[in-house]
N, C-alpha and C positions, 0 to 999 in steps of 0.2 A: 240501619241508621236510626238515630234517636229522634223522637217526636218532640214537639215544643213543650208539653207538660213535663216530659222526662228531663229536658234540658234545664228547665226551671228548678225541678226537684234536685238535680245534681248540683246546680249552683248553690241552692239553699243548703244542701248538706255540706258543701265545702265551708260554708260559714257556720251554720248552727247544728251541724251533725256532731254526735258524740260517738265514742268508740269503746266497745267492750273487747278487750284483747282475748286471744285464744286461751282456753283452759284445756285440761285433759278431757273434759266432758264435751265441750262445744267449740265450734269454729269461731273465729273473730266475727263480730257483728257491729253494725252501725245502729244508731238511734237518732231521732230528731227531737229537739226540745224547743218549744216556743211558747210565748204568752199569747200569740195570735192563734186562737183555737181553730178558726175557720181554715187556716192554712194547713194545720195538722190534720184536720178532718178531711180535707181534700186529698192529702197524701194517702190517708187511710182508705178512703172509698176508691181511689184510683189504683193504688198499688197493692194494698193488703187488707181487703175489706173484713177479713176474719180476725184481725188483730185488735186488741183493746187499747184505747188511749188511756194512759195513766195521768190523772191531773193532781197536782199538789202545789201548795204554797212553798216556794223554796226559801231555805234558811241558809245564810252563809255563817257557819259556826265560827270560823276564824274571826270574822269581824262583827259577829253577833248582829247581822243584819237580816231582818225578815222582810221579804218582798211583799208588796201589797197586791201583786198580781199573781194569779195562778199560772203555773207552768204546765204545758201539756206535752206529754212524752209518748212517742210512738217508737217501739223497738222493732227493727226489721229482722226477719229470720235470716239464717246464714245462707239461704238459697239466693239472696241478693248479693252476697259478698263478692262473688266473682265479678259481677257487673261493676260494683263499687271499686274493686281493685283495678279493673280495666281503665277506669276513669281517674285513677290516682287518689281516690277518697278513703280507701280502707286503711286508716292509720290515725294516730293521735293528731290533734289539730296542728301541732308544732311542725309536723312533717307532711301534712296533707297538701296535695296540689291538684292540678287538673291535667288530664291527657285525653286525646281522642274525642274532643268536642267539635262536631262539624261546624264549619265557618258559618253556614246558613242558619245555625241555631245558637250562635255564640252570644247574640244580643240578649236572648232569653236566659241563657245560662248566666250572663252577667247580672241580669235583673234578679235572678234567684240569690246570687251572692250579695248583691246590694240590699235586698230586702232582709237578709239575715245579718249582714255585718257592715252595711253601708249607712251613710248619712249624707243628706243634702240640706244645706242651709242657705238662706239668702235674706237680703234686706235692702234698705235704702241708706245711702250715705248722704245725710242732710247737707253736709258742708259742700259736697260736689253735686248734689241732686242727681245721683245715679245709683243704679242697682249694683250690688255685689253678690257673688254666689260662690259657693264652695261644694265640691263633690269629694267625698272621702270613703275609703274602704279600709277597715282596720282588721288586721289578721296577724297571728304569731309567726307565720311562715314567710320570712323575707324572700326566699327563693321564688315562692309562688307569686308574690306581689311583683317581683322583678319580671317574671314571665308575663304577667298581666300587663305590665308597663310596656314591654316590647310589643305585645299585641295591639294595645291602644295607639302606640306610636306608628306602627307599620300599617294597620288597617284603617285607622281614623285620623291619622296625623295629629293626634292629641299628645302633648307632652305633660308628664306627671312627675311629681317628685315624691320620694319615700323618706319618711323620718321615723325614728323610734318614738313611741308614745311615752311621754313622761310618766315615770313611776310604774309603768306596766311592762310586762315582757311581750310586747307586740309592736307592730309597725303600722304606720298610716300612709297609704297611697293617696295623694291629693291632687286635684285639679282646681286651679284658682282663677284662670282667666275666664271671663264670662262667655266669650265665643266658644272656648273649648268645653266649658261645662255644658253649654247648650248642645254642643255636638254629641257629647256622651249621653246626655239625657234623651235627646231625640232618637239616638241609636237604640237605646235601651228600651224606650217605650214605643218603638215603631211597630212592634208586632207582639201584642200581649198574649200570654198564656191564659188558661181558664181560671187561674188563681194568682193573686199577687197582693202585696201589702197595700190596702186601700188608703190608709192614712198617708203613706209616702206618695202614692199616686195623686191624691187630692192636693197635696203640697205642691207637686209638680204642676198640676193644672192651674192652681192659683198663681204660681210663679210665672207661667208663660202668658198669663193675662196682665201681669203687673207692668 
C-alpha cells in the first residue's frame, strides 16, 4: 500500500511529470520539473537521494519567451518505471491517467495533482456582498479528468464540469459552487503530506478566514 508522501508524489507526477520514451539503450523514464525547488528537493531526498537536480531558466523557443523563474528538474531512473506504470503515469501527458490509488490516500493524491496543475481563486462580489470561489484542474487528458469527475461525484457528492481550454490543447475541470469548492478543499487539506505547495495552502488559509 502506498504511503501519504508517495500518494502526493504520484499526484504531482500526473500533473508536472515529464516522459522520456524508450530508446534502444534505455527503458522509458519519468522526470519531474517545477519552479518550486523545495518540492523537487523533497522528492529527491525521499525517493532518490543520489540523483542530481538540474536547474535552468526555461526558454520557449517557439514563442521566444524566457521564464523569469528557474525550473528544477529531477529525472527518475528506470527502476521506478514499473511503479509509475502500475499507477497509469508512465506515458506522455496526453494519455497519462491514474490507477490503483487507495481510497484512504486519494485526498493526498489529489493535492499533489492540484499543486502541479490546479488553481483555486476567490474574491468578493461587491454588488451582492458575498464570496465567490473557483477550483480548477487543467490537464490534456480528457479521459483522466472524466475519471476524476466520477470520483468526486461518487465519493464527495461534488458536481464538476469539464470544458476545453480556449486556445490550448487541454481541458479544465471546474467546481464553482461555494459549498462544493469548500468540500473539495477541506477534503484535500484534511491530511497533509510532509511537502505541499505553501503558497496555495496559505491562499486556502486566508480564504477560510474570509
